[in-house]
C-alpha positions in Angstrom: -41.4 192.3 416.9 -42.9 195.2 415.8 -44.6 196.3 412.8 -44.0 199.7 411.0 -46.2 202.2 409.3 -45.5 205.0 407.5 -47.4 208.2 409.0 -49.9 209.8 406.7 -49.3 213.0 408.0 -45.5 214.0 407.0 -43.7 214.0 404.2 -40.6 212.9 406.3 -39.4 209.6 406.9 -41.7 209.1 410.4 -42.8 205.6 411.1 -45.8 204.8 413.3 -44.9 201.9 415.1 -48.1 199.8 416.2 -46.0 198.3 419.0 -47.2 194.9 418.1 -46.6 191.3 419.7 -43.4 193.6 420.2 -40.2 192.1 422.4 -40.8 188.7 420.9 -38.6 185.9 420.2 -38.8 183.9 417.2 -37.9 180.1 417.8 -34.6 179.3 415.6 -34.1 182.9 415.3 -36.5 183.4 411.7 -38.0 186.7 411.3 -41.9 186.5 409.8 -40.9 189.4 407.5 -44.0 188.6 405.3 -45.4 190.0 408.1 -43.8 192.8 408.3 -42.2 192.5 411.4 -38.5 193.6 412.5 -36.4 192.8 415.7 -36.6 194.8 418.1 -33.8 193.9 420.6 -32.8 191.2 423.0 -34.4 189.3 425.8 -33.0 190.2 429.6 -30.5 187.1 430.4 -32.5 184.6 433.1 -29.2 185.0 435.1 -29.4 188.7 435.8 -30.8 189.0 439.2 -32.0 192.6 439.9 -30.0 194.1 442.7 -32.0 195.2 446.0 -32.1 198.8 447.0 -33.0 201.1 450.0 -36.3 202.4 449.8 -36.7 205.9 450.0 -38.9 207.2 453.2 -39.0 210.9 451.8 -42.2 212.3 451.0 -43.5 211.8 447.4 -44.7 214.6 445.5 -48.5 215.9 445.5 -49.4 217.4 442.2 -52.2 219.5 441.4 -55.3 217.4 440.9 -54.0 214.2 442.3 -56.0 214.8 445.9 -53.7 212.9 448.3 -52.4 210.5 446.2 -48.6 210.3 445.3 -47.5 208.7 442.2 -45.8 206.0 444.1 -49.3 205.0 445.2 -50.9 205.1 442.2 -48.1 202.6 440.7 -48.6 200.6 443.6 -52.4 200.3 443.0 -52.1 200.0 439.5 -49.2 197.6 438.7 -50.9 194.3 440.3 -53.5 194.5 437.5 -51.3 194.8 434.5 -50.2 191.6 433.1 -47.7 190.3 430.6 -49.4 188.4 427.5 -47.4 185.7 425.6 -48.7 185.1 422.2 -47.7 182.2 420.1 -48.5 181.7 416.3 -47.3 178.7 414.6 -46.1 178.9 410.9 -44.5 177.5 408.0 -40.7 178.5 408.0 -39.3 180.8 405.5 -38.7 178.7 402.0 -40.8 175.5 403.1 -42.9 176.1 399.7 -44.4 173.4 397.4 -41.8 171.9 395.0 -42.3 169.4 392.0 -41.7 166.8 394.5 -44.9 167.3 395.8 -46.5 166.0 392.8 -47.3 162.1 392.6 -45.5 161.2 389.5 -42.1 162.5 390.8 -42.3 160.7 393.8 -42.9 157.4 392.2 -40.2 158.5 389.5 -37.4 158.8 392.3 -38.9 156.6 395.0 -40.1 157.2 398.3 -36.8 156.7 400.2 -35.5 159.3 398.2 -38.4 161.7 398.8 -38.0 161.2 402.5 -34.8 162.4 402.8 -35.4 165.3 400.5 -38.4 166.2 402.7 -35.8 165.8 405.8 -33.9 168.6 404.7 -36.6 171.3 404.3 -37.5 173.6 407.1 -39.6 173.0 409.4 -42.7 174.4 411.1 -41.2 177.7 413.8 -42.9 179.3 416.1 -43.4 183.1 416.5 -43.7 184.5 420.2 -44.7 187.9 420.6 -44.9 189.7 424.2 -47.1 192.3 425.0 -49.4 193.7 427.7 -53.3 193.5 429.0 -55.1 195.3 432.1 -57.1 193.3 434.1 -60.6 195.0 434.3 -62.7 192.6 436.1 -61.7 190.3 439.0 -63.0 186.9 437.3 -60.2 187.3 434.8 -61.3 189.7 432.3 -58.5 191.1 430.5 -58.4 193.9 427.9 -55.8 194.2 425.6 -54.7 195.1 421.6 -56.0 193.3 418.9 -52.7 193.2 417.1 -51.0 191.8 420.3 -53.4 188.2 420.6 -55.7 188.7 417.2 -53.8 186.3 415.1 -52.2 184.0 417.7 -52.7 180.1 418.4 -51.9 180.1 422.0 -52.2 182.9 424.5 -50.7 182.8 428.2 -51.3 185.3 430.7 -48.4 185.9 433.4 -49.7 187.7 436.7 -47.8 190.3 438.9 -47.2 187.6 441.4 -45.4 184.9 438.5 -48.3 183.0 438.0 -49.3 181.8 434.7 -52.5 181.3 433.1 -53.8 179.8 429.3 -56.1 182.7 428.3 -59.3 182.0 426.2 -59.9 184.6 423.3 -63.0 186.5 424.3 -63.3 188.6 421.0 -61.6 191.1 418.8 -62.3 194.2 417.0 -59.6 195.3 414.8 -61.0 198.5 413.4 -60.5 199.8 417.0 -57.3 197.4 417.5 -59.1 196.1 421.0 -59.4 192.3 422.1 -60.6 190.6 424.8 -59.4 187.7 426.5 -60.1 185.5 430.0 -58.4 183.5 432.6 -59.9 180.9 434.7 -59.1 183.1 438.2 -60.8 184.6 440.8 -60.2 187.6 443.4 -58.0 189.8 440.9 -56.5 193.1 441.3 -58.2 195.2 439.1 -57.9 199.0 437.6 -60.9 200.9 437.5 -62.5 202.9 434.3 -62.0 206.6 434.0 -64.3 208.9 432.2 -62.3 209.5 428.8 -64.2 212.3 427.6 -63.1 214.5 431.1 -59.4 214.2 429.9 -57.5 217.3 429.2 -54.2 218.4 427.3 -51.6 218.9 429.9 -53.1 216.5 432.9 -50.5 213.8 434.2 -50.7 210.2 433.3 -48.9 207.0 434.0 -48.4 204.5 431.2 -47.9 201.0 432.6 -47.1 197.7 430.7 -43.8 195.4 429.5 -41.6 197.5 427.3 -39.4 195.0 425.7 -40.1 192.4 428.3 -39.3 194.5 431.1 -42.3 193.5 433.6 -44.3 196.0 435.4 -42.6 199.4 434.4 -44.4 202.6 434.9 -43.1 205.8 433.2 -44.8 209.3 433.6 -46.1 211.8 431.2 -48.7 214.0 430.3 -51.7 213.9 427.8 -50.0 215.8 424.7 -53.4 215.8 422.7 -56.9 214.5 422.3 -58.7 212.8 419.3 -56.2 211.8 417.4 -55.8 210.1 414.0 -52.6 208.3 412.9 -53.7 206.1 410.0 -53.7 203.0 412.4 -57.3 201.8 412.9 -60.4 202.4 411.2 -62.1 204.1 413.9 -59.7 206.3 416.0 -59.8 208.8 418.8 -56.4 208.5 420.1 -55.2 210.1 423.7 -51.6 211.2 422.9 -49.0 211.3 425.4 -45.4 211.7 425.7 -45.1 209.0 428.4 -42.6 206.8 427.5 -44.4 204.1 425.5 -42.1 201.0 423.7 -42.6 197.6 422.2 -44.0 195.6 424.7 -46.5 198.1 426.0 -49.4 197.5 423.6 -52.3 196.6 425.6 -51.1 198.4 428.8 -52.6 200.5 430.9 -52.7 204.6 430.5 -54.1 205.7 434.1 -55.0 209.3 435.2 -53.8 210.7 438.4 -56.5 209.0 440.6 -55.3 205.4 439.6 -58.2 205.2 436.9 -57.9 203.7 433.4 -57.9 206.5 431.0 -56.7 204.6 427.8 -55.2 201.2 426.1 -51.7 201.7 425.2 -51.5 201.0 421.3 -48.9 202.7 419.2 -46.2 204.9 419.2 -44.5 207.5 416.5 -41.1 206.3 415.8 -37.9 206.4 413.5 -35.9 204.3 415.5 -38.7 201.9 417.1 -38.2 203.0 420.3 -40.1 205.8 422.5 -39.8 209.5 420.9 -42.5 211.1 423.1 -45.1 210.4 420.7 -47.5 207.5 421.8 -51.1 206.9 421.4 -53.8 205.2 423.6 -57.1 204.1 422.9 -60.0 206.2 424.9 -61.2 204.2 427.9 -64.9 204.8 426.9 -64.1 203.6 423.4 -62.3 200.5 424.7 -65.1 199.9 427.2 -67.9 200.2 425.0 -66.1 197.5 422.5 -64.9 195.4 425.3 -68.9 195.1 426.6 -70.0 194.3 423.0 -67.4 191.5 422.7 -68.2 190.2 426.1 -72.0 189.9 425.6 -72.5 189.0 421.9 -68.7 188.4 420.7 -69.5 190.9 418.0 -69.3 194.7 417.7 -72.5 196.3 416.3 -71.9 200.0 415.1 -74.5 202.8 414.8 -75.2 204.3 411.3 -76.5 207.9 410.4 -76.0 208.0 406.6 -74.3 210.7 405.3 -71.2 211.5 403.7 -69.4 214.1 405.6 -66.4 216.5 405.3 -63.8 219.2 407.3 -65.2 222.2 407.5 -62.4 224.3 406.0 -62.3 228.3 405.9 -63.2 228.5 402.7 -66.2 226.3 403.0 -67.0 228.3 406.3 -67.2 230.9 404.1 -69.1 229.4 401.3 -72.0 228.5 403.5 -72.2 231.5 406.0 -70.5 229.8 409.1 -68.5 232.4 411.4 -65.9 229.7 412.1 -64.9 226.5 411.3 -66.4 224.3 414.3 -68.5 221.6 412.9 -68.7 219.0 410.2 -70.1 219.6 406.8 -72.4 217.2 405.2 -71.8 216.5 401.5 -74.0 214.1 400.7 -76.9 212.0 402.2 -77.9 208.5 401.5 -81.2 207.3 400.1 -83.1 205.1 403.0 -80.9 206.2 405.7 -82.0 207.2 408.8 -80.6 210.7 408.1 -82.7 211.1 405.1 -85.8 209.8 407.0 -85.4 212.5 409.7 -84.8 215.3 407.3 -81.1 215.9 406.9 -80.3 218.0 403.5 -76.8 218.2 401.4 -74.8 221.4 402.6 -76.1 220.9 406.3 -73.3 221.8 409.1 -73.5 219.5 412.2 -72.7 221.5 415.1 -73.6 219.1 418.1 -74.4 215.5 418.0 -76.6 214.0 421.3 -75.6 217.0 423.0 -71.9 217.1 422.3 -70.1 219.3 420.1 -68.6 217.8 416.9 -65.3 219.7 415.5 -64.3 217.1 413.1 -65.4 214.3 410.8 -63.4 211.6 412.9 -65.2 212.7 416.0 -68.7 212.7 414.5 -68.1 209.2 412.8 -66.8 207.6 416.3 -69.7 209.1 418.3 -72.3 207.5 415.7 -70.7 204.3 415.8 -71.2 204.1 419.3 -74.6 204.8 419.7 -76.4 202.2 420.5 -78.9 200.7 417.8 -82.6 202.2 418.0 -81.5 205.3 420.1 -83.1 208.7 419.0 -80.5 211.3 418.9 -80.8 215.1 418.9 -78.3 216.7 416.2 -78.1 220.4 416.1 -77.0 221.9 412.7 -76.9 225.3 410.3 -79.1 225.3 407.1 -79.0 228.1 404.8 -77.1 230.2 408.1 -80.1 229.4 410.2 -79.9 226.8 413.4 -82.0 223.8 413.0 -82.5 220.6 415.5 -83.5 217.6 413.7 -84.0 214.0 415.6 -82.9 211.0 414.3 -83.1 207.3 415.3 -79.8 205.4 414.5 -79.8 202.0 413.0 -77.2 199.3 412.9 -74.4 200.1 410.3 -75.1 197.9 406.9 -72.5 195.4 405.9 -71.8 197.0 402.6 -73.0 200.4 401.0 -73.8 200.0 397.4 -74.3 202.9 395.1 -75.8 203.1 391.5 -74.1 205.1 388.5 -73.4 205.2 384.4 -74.5 206.4 380.6 -74.9 208.7 377.6 -73.1 210.8 374.6 -69.7 212.8 374.8 -68.7 216.0 373.4 -66.0 218.4 375.2 -66.5 221.9 375.3 -64.5 225.3 375.9 -64.4 225.9 379.5 -64.5 229.4 380.7 -64.2 231.8 383.8 -62.4 230.1 386.8 -63.3 226.5 385.2 -60.7 227.4 382.2 -58.5 225.0 383.7 -60.6 221.9 383.7 -61.9 219.5 380.4 -65.2 218.5 381.2 -67.1 216.2 379.0 -70.9 214.4 379.2 -70.5 211.3 381.1 -70.7 208.4 378.9 -70.4 204.4 379.1 -66.6 204.7 378.3 -66.1 207.5 380.3 -67.9 205.5 383.5 -66.2 202.4 382.6 -62.7 204.5 382.2 -63.3 206.2 385.5 -64.9 203.7 387.9 -68.4 205.2 387.5 -71.3 202.4 388.1 -74.3 202.5 386.2 -77.4 205.1 386.5 -75.1 208.0 386.9 -76.2 211.3 384.5 -73.6 214.5 384.8 -70.2 216.0 383.6 -66.8 214.1 384.5 -63.4 215.9 384.4 -61.2 214.5 381.8 -58.3 216.6 382.1 -56.9 219.2 384.7 -54.3 221.7 383.9 -50.9 220.7 385.2 -49.8 223.3 387.8 -53.4 225.2 388.0 -54.8 226.1 390.9 -57.9 223.4 390.3 -54.9 220.7 390.6 -53.8 222.3 393.6 -57.2 222.8 395.3 -57.5 219.1 394.8 -59.9 218.8 391.4 -58.7 215.4 389.8 -59.3 213.7 386.6 -62.2 211.5 386.6 -64.3 213.4 389.2 -67.8 213.6 388.5 -69.3 217.6 389.2 -72.6 217.6 390.5 -73.1 221.1 391.4 -71.5 224.6 390.8 -72.6 227.3 393.3 -75.0 225.1 395.0 -76.9 224.4 391.2 -77.2 221.0 390.0 -75.1 219.7 386.9 -76.9 217.1 385.3 -75.6 217.5 381.7 -73.5 219.5 379.5 -76.3 221.9 378.7 -76.5 222.5 382.7 -73.2 222.8 382.8 -72.6 225.5 380.2 -75.4 227.5 381.3 -73.9 227.9 384.8 -70.3 228.2 383.6 -71.0 231.0 381.2 -72.7 233.1 384.6 -70.1 232.7 386.5 -68.0 236.1 387.2 -64.4 235.5 386.2 -62.7 237.4 390.0 -65.1 235.3 392.2 -64.9 231.9 394.1 -66.5 229.0 393.0 -68.2 226.0 395.1 -68.1 222.9 393.6 -69.5 219.4 394.6 -67.9 216.4 393.3 -68.4 213.1 393.5 -65.5 210.8 393.7 -65.2 206.7 394.0 -68.6 207.0 395.0 -68.0 209.8 398.0 -69.1 213.4 397.4 -67.1 216.2 398.4 -67.0 220.1 398.5 -64.3 222.1 396.8 -63.6 225.7 396.6 -62.1 227.1 393.4 -60.5 230.2 393.5 -59.4 232.5 390.8 
């Protein structure tokens, strides 16, 4: 079975197929359409026996970076550690919903015999069976796979490369990264060693090993197509993109480098057809290993927290803040009582490095912070007012919920001026706060209307946005807004700091 995701990055009909409990079979051929699963093909008949063929003794190619190993040797070393995972989930058959006959009154009126015959005609429970892959990472039976393969299963069975089958115990899952860990009672098992995924480079050869469509021990070859990809599948994403063929059933399988080390856990594909189109995604080994270690030790995942709102540094914003290029992450807000606040972070800081590693996107920084051990002191290099600065911050555990306050006062609209002429701005009132979901406690001005087709609309200003700053000057009231707006040159860009649904963002509004 296969879950499809609409790609957030394209207006075309791309489908992100997270290769879920895939190549599965449903008892009674009932498809769990309420789960968004679609049939993906047919199982290979048991009667079909592969024909033996002569093994070539010709020398195998050894490519740059492979040392003395060939792809044949790498495949031989890795395949025994990649397993089949069968996950079974029991649920009610489609149509088996409550009926009036469940009411005791109806049972008494029609009689137990009539009701018994009625029940016998109703659809029974059915089992959904899905197939995925897993990788043995410890010889005592510890296996890493995807959360979407085993996360909701009632029973998990693992088949090794030597055909032995084991019932597996679920150690823990992390839906936010789509990683899960299971264990079987066995010893002396073959394993795959871990690679440092931070050392991967675009263009490097990789092999994907798994069980696509139930075809066990399948190896495909490709390269690393891109790094640090976000595909809108999981909450924390830092995917390795590869063109190695990945299909339904590969989920949880191994992506290995030319040294036979585990570089990633195959997780998802971009596909229009449900099959391979040369765009597959794998969770990097460093992220997967960190999650696995926490699940094994504590059964849960604890993530680090810095306490800043961040956004992409666009060329327009880089120009506004005097940054020479778009490398770095812009701080749009600093939360109260957060580690960042205590360390001295400020709004409009541009974070360049975190714990010695360059930060080029909000996703990169977010993942780096989340994986930082709680209590660790980290050096953060940034630019403030065009000057370099280094702050030391102690990371704490990420709060379970981040609440903010907001609301109040009296209304009146003004005649907009300059580059703000396309905005209808009003004093924030209790009525407007309720209409736009702004919580009590906020003071300022809110955008009540954006002129259709205007530059402001195209730039991203929306109705309900609260204007916090104009050109780095605080806007706490309509009077402050009018005073600042009156002084704006009509031919210059304006830097707005907006608050939207509890988050703050910078936008550059050009004439």
